[in-house]
C-alpha positions as a Python dict, from the first residue, in 0.01 Angstrom:
ca = {
    (1, 'M'): (0, 0, 0),
    (2, 'K'): (104, -95, 352),
    (3, 'A'): (465, -147, 459),
    (4, 'G'): (648, -170, 789),
    (5, 'F'): (808, -374, 1064),
    (6, 'V'): (621, -621, 1287),
    (7, 'S'): (823, -719, 1594),
    (8, 'L'): (741, -1054, 1753),
    (9, 'V'): (831, -1030, 2122),
    (10, 'G'): (758, -1228, 2436),
    (11, 'R'): (898, -1463, 2692),
    (12, 'P'): (1119, -1764, 2606),
    (13, 'N'): (938, -2065, 2458),
    (14, 'A'): (622, -1871, 2370),
    (15, 'G'): (648, -1986, 2008),
    (16, 'K'): (777, -1672, 1835),
    (17, 'S'): (1012, -1863, 1604),
    (18, 'T'): (748, -2119, 1511),
    (19, 'L'): (512, -1832, 1427),
    (20, 'L'): (775, -1656, 1214),
    (21, 'N'): (842, -1976, 1018),
    (22, 'R'): (469, -2035, 971),
    (23, 'I'): (406, -1681, 843),
    (24, 'I'): (707, -1665, 611),
    (25, 'G'): (647, -2018, 481),
    (26, 'T'): (1006, -2133, 520),
    (27, 'K'): (1237, -2214, 808),
    (28, 'L'): (1429, -1904, 910),
    (29, 'A'): (1448, -1964, 1285),
    (30, 'I'): (1553, -2286, 1454),
    (31, 'V'): (1303, -2437, 1694),
    (32, 'S'): (1345, -2658, 2001),
    (33, 'D'): (1171, -2724, 2329),
    (34, 'K'): (1466, -2568, 2516),
    (35, 'P'): (1421, -2213, 2652),
    (36, 'Q'): (1625, -1930, 2499),
    (37, 'T'): (1677, -2115, 2171),
    (38, 'T'): (1659, -1788, 1976),
    (39, 'R'): (1961, -1571, 2050),
    (40, 'N'): (1961, -1331, 1755),
    (41, 'R'): (1721, -1094, 1585),
    (42, 'I'): (1589, -1274, 1274),
    (43, 'L'): (1413, -1079, 1001),
    (44, 'G'): (1172, -1230, 748),
    (45, 'V'): (998, -1044, 466),
    (46, 'K'): (654, -1137, 331),
    (47, 'N'): (476, -970, 41),
    (48, 'Y'): (97, -944, 13),
    (49, 'E'): (-137, -788, -242),
    (50, 'E'): (-195, -511, 11),
    (51, 'G'): (173, -445, 84),
    (52, 'Q'): (483, -579, 254),
    (53, 'A'): (532, -686, 617),
    (54, 'V'): (880, -725, 764),
    (55, 'F'): (853, -967, 1057),
    (56, 'V'): (1126, -965, 1321),
    (57, 'D'): (1171, -1260, 1555),
    (58, 'T'): (1351, -1172, 1879),
    (59, 'P'): (1514, -1353, 2172),
    (60, 'G'): (1281, -1431, 2460),
    (61, 'I'): (1269, -1157, 2723),
    (62, 'H'): (1396, -1288, 3057),
    (63, 'R'): (1609, -1187, 3354),
    (64, 'P'): (1966, -1195, 3217),
    (65, 'L'): (2235, -1371, 3420),
    (66, 'H'): (2525, -1349, 3174),
    (67, 'R'): (2660, -1092, 2931),
    (68, 'M'): (2524, -1306, 2647),
    (69, 'N'): (2172, -1287, 2790),
    (70, 'V'): (2204, -912, 2844),
    (71, 'R'): (2278, -871, 2474),
    (72, 'M'): (1986, -1099, 2385),
    (73, 'V'): (1735, -905, 2593),
    (74, 'D'): (1874, -570, 2473),
    (75, 'T'): (1819, -689, 2116),
    (76, 'A'): (1454, -770, 2189),
    (77, 'V'): (1387, -440, 2366),
    (78, 'E'): (1557, -235, 2092),
    (79, 'T'): (1347, -413, 1831),
    (80, 'M'): (1032, -311, 2018),
    (81, 'Q'): (1136, 54, 1990),
    (82, 'E'): (1190, 29, 1613),
    (83, 'A'): (864, -149, 1523),
    (84, 'D'): (555, -16, 1349),
    (85, 'V'): (342, -287, 1508),
    (86, 'L'): (414, -517, 1802),
    (87, 'G'): (302, -876, 1836),
    (88, 'L'): (331, -991, 2197),
    (89, 'I'): (339, -1370, 2179),
    (90, 'A'): (219, -1544, 2495),
    (91, 'D'): (194, -1915, 2571),
    (92, 'A'): (-175, -1970, 2636),
    (93, 'T'): (-103, -2295, 2822),
    (94, 'A'): (114, -2124, 3087),
    (95, 'R'): (-19, -1922, 3380),
    (96, 'P'): (87, -1555, 3353),
    (97, 'G'): (355, -1474, 3609),
    (98, 'G'): (620, -1222, 3700),
    (99, 'G'): (799, -1257, 3368),
    (100, 'D'): (480, -1173, 3180),
    (101, 'R'): (424, -867, 3401),
    (102, 'Y'): (777, -751, 3318),
    (103, 'V'): (709, -776, 2944),
    (104, 'L'): (378, -591, 2984),
    (105, 'D'): (559, -314, 3172),
    (106, 'L'): (794, -275, 2873),
    (107, 'L'): (493, -214, 2650),
    (108, 'K'): (414, 103, 2843),
    (109, 'D'): (713, 270, 2675),
    (110, 'V'): (595, 204, 2318),
    (111, 'S'): (344, 410, 2124),
    (112, 'V'): (270, 175, 1833),
    (113, 'P'): (-26, -67, 1821),
    (114, 'A'): (34, -387, 2016),
    (115, 'L'): (-149, -710, 1937),
    (116, 'L'): (-159, -990, 2192),
    (117, 'V'): (-109, -1328, 2026),
    (118, 'L'): (-222, -1612, 2251),
    (119, 'N'): (-31, -1906, 2105),
    (120, 'K'): (-62, -2285, 2146),
    (121, 'I'): (-442, -2286, 2161),
    (122, 'D'): (-431, -2635, 2010),
    (123, 'L'): (-305, -2749, 2352),
    (124, 'L'): (-560, -2550, 2555),
    (125, 'A'): (-909, -2647, 2668),
    (126, 'K'): (-1144, -2392, 2506),
    (127, 'P'): (-1321, -2292, 2835),
    (128, 'R'): (-987, -2162, 2965),
    (129, 'L'): (-940, -1918, 2677),
    (130, 'L'): (-1195, -1647, 2763),
    (131, 'P'): (-1077, -1597, 3125),
    (132, 'L'): (-720, -1571, 2996),
    (133, 'I'): (-821, -1306, 2742),
    (134, 'D'): (-999, -1109, 3016),
    (135, 'Q'): (-695, -1135, 3240),
    (136, 'Y'): (-462, -988, 2976),
    (137, 'R'): (-717, -726, 2868),
    (138, 'S'): (-733, -594, 3224),
    (139, 'R'): (-354, -542, 3227),
    (140, 'Y'): (-298, -364, 2895),
    (141, 'D'): (-501, -195, 2624),
    (142, 'F'): (-416, -424, 2332),
    (143, 'A'): (-528, -320, 1986),
    (144, 'E'): (-635, -680, 1922),
    (145, 'I'): (-620, -1012, 2106),
    (146, 'V'): (-582, -1305, 1868),
    (147, 'P'): (-574, -1673, 1974),
    (148, 'V'): (-363, -1882, 1733),
    (149, 'S'): (-171, -2204, 1697),
    (150, 'A'): (159, -2143, 1524),
    (151, 'A'): (214, -2520, 1517),
    (152, 'T'): (-106, -2604, 1325),
    (153, 'G'): (-161, -2269, 1154),
    (154, 'E'): (-502, -2213, 1316),
    (155, 'N'): (-606, -1847, 1292),
    (156, 'V'): (-261, -1736, 1167),
    (157, 'D'): (-405, -1602, 841),
    (158, 'R'): (-639, -1375, 1040),
    (159, 'L'): (-345, -1257, 1251),
    (160, 'E'): (-150, -1167, 936),
    (161, 'R'): (-442, -961, 802),
    (162, 'L'): (-461, -770, 1129),
    (163, 'F'): (-87, -699, 1129),
    (164, 'L'): (-127, -557, 776),
    (165, 'D'): (-425, -346, 884),
    (166, 'Y'): (-218, -177, 1155),
    (167, 'L'): (92, -116, 943),
    (168, 'P'): (138, 239, 809),
    (169, 'E'): (95, 324, 443),
    (170, 'G'): (413, 315, 242),
    (171, 'E'): (612, 160, -38),
    (172, 'P'): (783, -182, 8),
    (173, 'L'): (1100, -161, 214),
    (174, 'Y'): (1274, -453, 39),
    (175, 'P'): (1276, -608, -311),
    (176, 'T'): (1009, -871, -374),
    (177, 'D'): (1265, -1157, -376),
    (178, 'Y'): (1423, -1049, -46),
    (179, 'L'): (1378, -1303, 232),
    (180, 'T'): (1605, -1215, 525),
    (181, 'D'): (1901, -999, 617),
    (182, 'Q'): (2087, -1278, 793),
    (183, 'P'): (2391, -1411, 604),
    (184, 'E'): (2422, -1776, 505),
    (185, 'R'): (2696, -1837, 763),
    (186, 'F'): (2438, -1755, 1031),
    (187, 'F'): (2208, -2033, 910),
    (188, 'V'): (2495, -2283, 909),
    (189, 'A'): (2567, -2212, 1277),
    (190, 'E'): (2199, -2218, 1369),
    (191, 'I'): (2124, -2548, 1194),
    (192, 'V'): (2420, -2714, 1367),
    (193, 'R'): (2310, -2567, 1701),
    (194, 'E'): (1954, -2691, 1648),
    (195, 'K'): (2079, -3048, 1604),
    (196, 'L'): (2300, -3004, 1909),
    (197, 'L'): (1992, -2901, 2109),
    (198, 'Q'): (1794, -3198, 1979),
    (199, 'H'): (2050, -3463, 2061),
    (200, 'T'): (2213, -3350, 2387),
    (201, 'R'): (2098, -3332, 2746),
    (202, 'A'): (1899, -3047, 2898),
    (203, 'E'): (2188, -2876, 3079),
    (204, 'L'): (2397, -2822, 2765),
    (205, 'P'): (2191, -2579, 2550),
    (206, 'F'): (2264, -2271, 2761),
    (207, 'T'): (2638, -2338, 2766),
    (208, 'T'): (2700, -2421, 2399),
    (209, 'A'): (2755, -2208, 2090),
    (210, 'V'): (2851, -2278, 1729),
    (211, 'V'): (3112, -2074, 1541),
    (212, 'V'): (3159, -2111, 1163),
    (213, 'D'): (3537, -2114, 1114),
    (214, 'S'): (3539, -2157, 736),
    (215, 'F'): (3278, -2138, 459),
    (216, 'E'): (3423, -2266, 131),
    (217, 'E'): (3203, -2219, -174),
    (218, 'P'): (3143, -2526, -395),
    (219, 'G'): (3429, -2585, -639),
    (220, 'D'): (3448, -2809, -944),
    (221, 'K'): (3310, -3105, -750),
    (222, 'G'): (3009, -2903, -631),
    (223, 'I'): (3071, -2961, -260),
    (224, 'L'): (3015, -2684, -4),
    (225, 'R'): (3278, -2727, 269),
    (226, 'L'): (3186, -2606, 615),
    (227, 'Y'): (3415, -2611, 920),
    (228, 'C'): (3251, -2534, 1253),
    (229, 'T'): (3349, -2531, 1619),
    (230, 'I'): (3105, -2625, 1894),
    (231, 'V'): (3201, -2422, 2199),
    (232, 'V'): (3130, -2556, 2549),
    (233, 'E'): (3204, -2402, 2890),
    (234, 'R'): (3350, -2693, 3086),
    (235, 'E'): (3588, -2978, 3013),
    (236, 'S'): (3327, -3222, 3146),
    (237, 'Q'): (3086, -3115, 2868),
    (238, 'K'): (3321, -3198, 2583),
    (239, 'P'): (3283, -3579, 2605),
    (240, 'I'): (2904, -3537, 2621),
    (241, 'V'): (2903, -3361, 2284),
    (242, 'I'): (3156, -3604, 2132),
    (243, 'G'): (2992, -3916, 2276),
    (244, 'H'): (3130, -4267, 2312),
    (245, 'G'): (3358, -4334, 2017),
    (246, 'G'): (3247, -4007, 1859),
    (247, 'E'): (2891, -4137, 1822),
    (248, 'M'): (2714, -3819, 1940),
    (249, 'I'): (2906, -3568, 1729),
    (250, 'K'): (2859, -3795, 1426),
    (251, 'R'): (2485, -3800, 1490),
    (252, 'I'): (2476, -3421, 1523),
    (253, 'G'): (2687, -3378, 1211),
    (254, 'T'): (2485, -3620, 999),
    (255, 'S'): (2147, -3465, 1082),
    (256, 'A'): (2288, -3112, 1034),
    (257, 'R'): (2446, -3204, 699),
    (258, 'V'): (2119, -3347, 567),
    (259, 'E'): (1936, -3022, 645),
    (260, 'L'): (2220, -2806, 516),
    (261, 'E'): (2216, -2989, 182),
    (262, 'V'): (1846, -2909, 146),
    (263, 'F'): (1901, -2547, 254),
    (264, 'F'): (2187, -2482, 10),
    (265, 'D'): (2066, -2726, -259),
    (266, 'T'): (2413, -2876, -296),
    (267, 'R'): (2632, -3147, -149),
    (268, 'V'): (2787, -3050, 185),
    (269, 'F'): (3100, -3157, 367),
    (270, 'L'): (3064, -3065, 735),
    (271, 'D'): (3353, -3079, 981),
    (272, 'L'): (3269, -3034, 1350),
    (273, 'R'): (3519, -2977, 1631),
    (274, 'V'): (3456, -2921, 2001),
    (275, 'K'): (3645, -2658, 2200),
    (276, 'V'): (3629, -2562, 2568),
    (277, 'R'): (3607, -2187, 2640),
    (278, 'E'): (3539, -2127, 3007),
    (279, 'Q'): (3280, -1859, 3073),
    (280, 'W'): (3241, -1788, 2701),
    (281, 'R'): (2902, -1631, 2773),
    (282, 'E'): (3093, -1342, 2932),
    (283, 'D'): (3349, -1324, 2649),
    (284, 'E'): (3290, -1026, 2419),
    (285, 'R'): (3492, -1183, 2137),
    (286, 'V'): (3294, -1507, 2133),
    (287, 'L'): (2965, -1314, 2153),
    (288, 'D'): (3074, -1111, 1852),
    (289, 'Q'): (3160, -1434, 1667),
    (290, 'I'): (2811, -1576, 1718),
    (291, 'G'): (2651, -1256, 1590),
    (292, 'L'): (2530, -1096, 1911),
    (293, 'H'): (2681, -760, 1825),
    (294, 'G'): (2451, -668, 1539),
    (295, 'T'): (2701, -669, 1251),
    (296, 'R'): (2676, -878, 932),
    (297, 'S'): (2930, -1103, 763),
    (298, 'D'): (3065, -1036, 415),
    (299, 'R'): (2814, -1273, 253),
    (300, 'G'): (2497, -1107, 142),
    (301, 'P'): (2136, -1161, 252),
    (302, 'R'): (1935, -1461, 142),
    (303, 'T'): (1669, -1421, -126),
    (304, 'R'): (1381, -1640, -238),
    (305, 'H'): (1446, -1902, -506),
}
């Protein structure tokens, strides 16, 4: 039997979260076209006949400008050190640059097998693929180079088999029904933040966060009551999130509630408030509240149903 950790690392917007969701077969990580969407380490467990792979999605590695980003990048780098196998996810449609060289330099400090995953090949002209492979091969001795499309699933099954091949022998690390170590409150905040990213303008994603203030289990009426605060950095951003006559925050809340009801398989009451916290990305307390300190809430991990 094979068992171990596979860390998915790379630059922002390379498609790590889409790949995690594709492999696990359920949505664990939110996805958007905005850079730095993933802020936390997200673990997903998948069982195979040959063993168990524990996939770890990480924040995109970039040059940090705020304390929040420092924590994000530290999380990604620490995960690289703890892995049994590394999957470096690269956007095949983007020209390799300084950020990619920085990530490749980090690989020099790891001793485990590293697989290069060239993602988004569904958007790439095939003649461009071989030169790109040669370019990466000349920069690092990858155990394997695997072109995939996380969006369509092309070649992902082959990638999974290779990850398993390079994992060490061992017994499963988690029970067979174990899905992730993130608590349910985490998914509430992430689903609300995903809808916030979808519906608001480009400058807001970096300066917004979602804090779950209250998580009330369903009572006799079977309604899960969730109270969340959307945190913004400037007073001028608050009316953007609220919208004219509250239209925007209603739109965010409605789309989030629909997904939350599917996720929890119960009726949901969702209350959203907006609060201004200047320079919250430098605020240790707020960063702790959004889970960037590595601790877990009192609610347990999610399992498969």
